[in-house]
NUDRENMAR-83622 format. One record per residue (C-alpha): residue number from 1; residue in one letter; x, y, z. Coordinates in nm, 2 decimals, m for minus. Layout:
<nodes>
  pos  code       x       y       z
  NUM     A       X       Y       Z
...
</nodes>
This chain:
<nodes>
  pos  code       x       y       z
    1     M   m2.15    6.92  m11.99
    2     G   m2.44    6.68  m12.05
    3     A   m2.21    6.42  m12.21
    4     L   m1.97    6.43  m11.91
    5     R   m2.26    6.38  m11.67
    6     Y   m2.39    6.09  m11.87
    7     L   m2.04    5.93  m11.88
    8     N   m2.01    5.97  m11.50
    9     T   m2.35    5.81  m11.45
   10     V   m2.27    5.51  m11.67
   11     L   m1.93    5.46  m11.51
   12     T   m2.09    5.47  m11.16
   13     V   m2.35    5.21  m11.26
   14     L   m2.07    4.99  m11.40
   15     A   m1.86    5.03  m11.08
   16     I   m2.16    4.93  m10.87
   17     L   m2.24    4.62  m11.09
   18     L   m1.87    4.51  m11.08
   19     A   m1.87    4.55  m10.70
   20     F   m2.18    4.34  m10.67
   21     Q   m2.03    4.07  m10.89
   22     L   m1.71    4.07  m10.68
   23     W   m1.91    4.05  m10.36
   24     T   m2.12    3.76  m10.48
   25     S   m1.82    3.56  m10.60
   26     W   m1.64    3.61  m10.27
   27     T   m1.94    3.52  m10.05
   28     G   m2.04    3.23  m10.26
   29     G   m2.38    3.36  m10.34
   30     P   m2.61    3.28  m10.64
   31     A   m2.32    3.30  m10.88
   32     D   m2.15    3.01  m10.71
   33     T   m2.43    2.76  m10.77
   34     T   m2.43    2.83  m11.15
   35     A   m2.05    2.83  m11.19
   36     S   m2.01    2.46  m11.21
   37     V   m2.21    2.37  m11.52
   38     A   m2.00    2.06  m11.60
   39     T   m2.14    1.83  m11.34
   40     P   m2.19    1.46  m11.41
   41     A   m2.56    1.51  m11.45
   42     Y   m2.51    1.76  m11.73
   43     A   m2.22    1.57  m11.88
   44     S   m2.42    1.25  m11.92
   45     G   m2.68    1.44  m12.12
   46     I   m2.44    1.52  m12.40
   47     P   m2.55    1.32  m12.70
   48     N   m2.31    1.09  m12.89
   49     A   m2.25    1.27  m13.22
   50     G   m2.10    0.96  m13.38
   51     A   m2.41    0.75  m13.30
   52     Q   m2.64    1.03  m13.43
   53     R   m2.45    1.05  m13.76
   54     Q   m2.46    0.67  m13.79
   55     Q   m2.84    0.67  m13.73
   56     M   m2.88    0.94  m14.00
   57     V   m2.67    0.73  m14.24
   58     D   m2.89    0.43  m14.17
   59     L   m3.21    0.63  m14.22
   60     L   m3.08    0.76  m14.55
   61     K   m2.99    0.41  m14.67
   62     R   m3.34    0.29  m14.58
   63     Q   m3.50    0.58  m14.76
   64     S   m3.29    0.51  m15.06
   65     Q   m3.40    0.15  m15.06
   66     Q   m3.76    0.25  m15.04
   67     L   m3.72    0.49  m15.33
   68     D   m3.55    0.22  m15.53
   69     A   m3.85   m0.01  m15.46
   70     L   m4.09    0.26  m15.56
   71     T   m3.90    0.33  m15.88
   72     K   m3.91   m0.04  m15.97
   73     L   m4.29   m0.04  m15.92
   74     F   m4.33    0.25  m16.16
   75     E   m4.10    0.10  m16.41
   76     S   m4.27   m0.23  m16.41
   77     G   m4.62   m0.08  m16.45
   78     Q   m4.75   m0.21  m16.12
   79     A   m4.79    0.14  m15.99
   80     R   m4.95    0.43  m16.18
   81     V   m5.01    0.80  m16.12
   82     R   m5.35    0.93  m16.19
   83     L   m5.42    1.30  m16.21
   84     D   m5.78    1.42  m16.16
   85     G   m5.85    1.77  m16.30
   86     G   m6.04    1.98  m16.06
</nodes>
């Protein structure tokens, strides 16, 4: 009997929530203002994925060049690593 009472309570709550949702969509309440997310203001904020990827590739190339320059310094002996024991 307890399970049937719980089921009836849950179904009643769901029916009330669905009725509220239907009422707000018919009357144009708060749900109407958030329904149109794809407005020009939001659409202009979408980043250009291709430009982001190109920027990442350019940064990786620059880091690779810097690493090559550092490697040449170590190979030529102009740069050294000194370890101090503490």
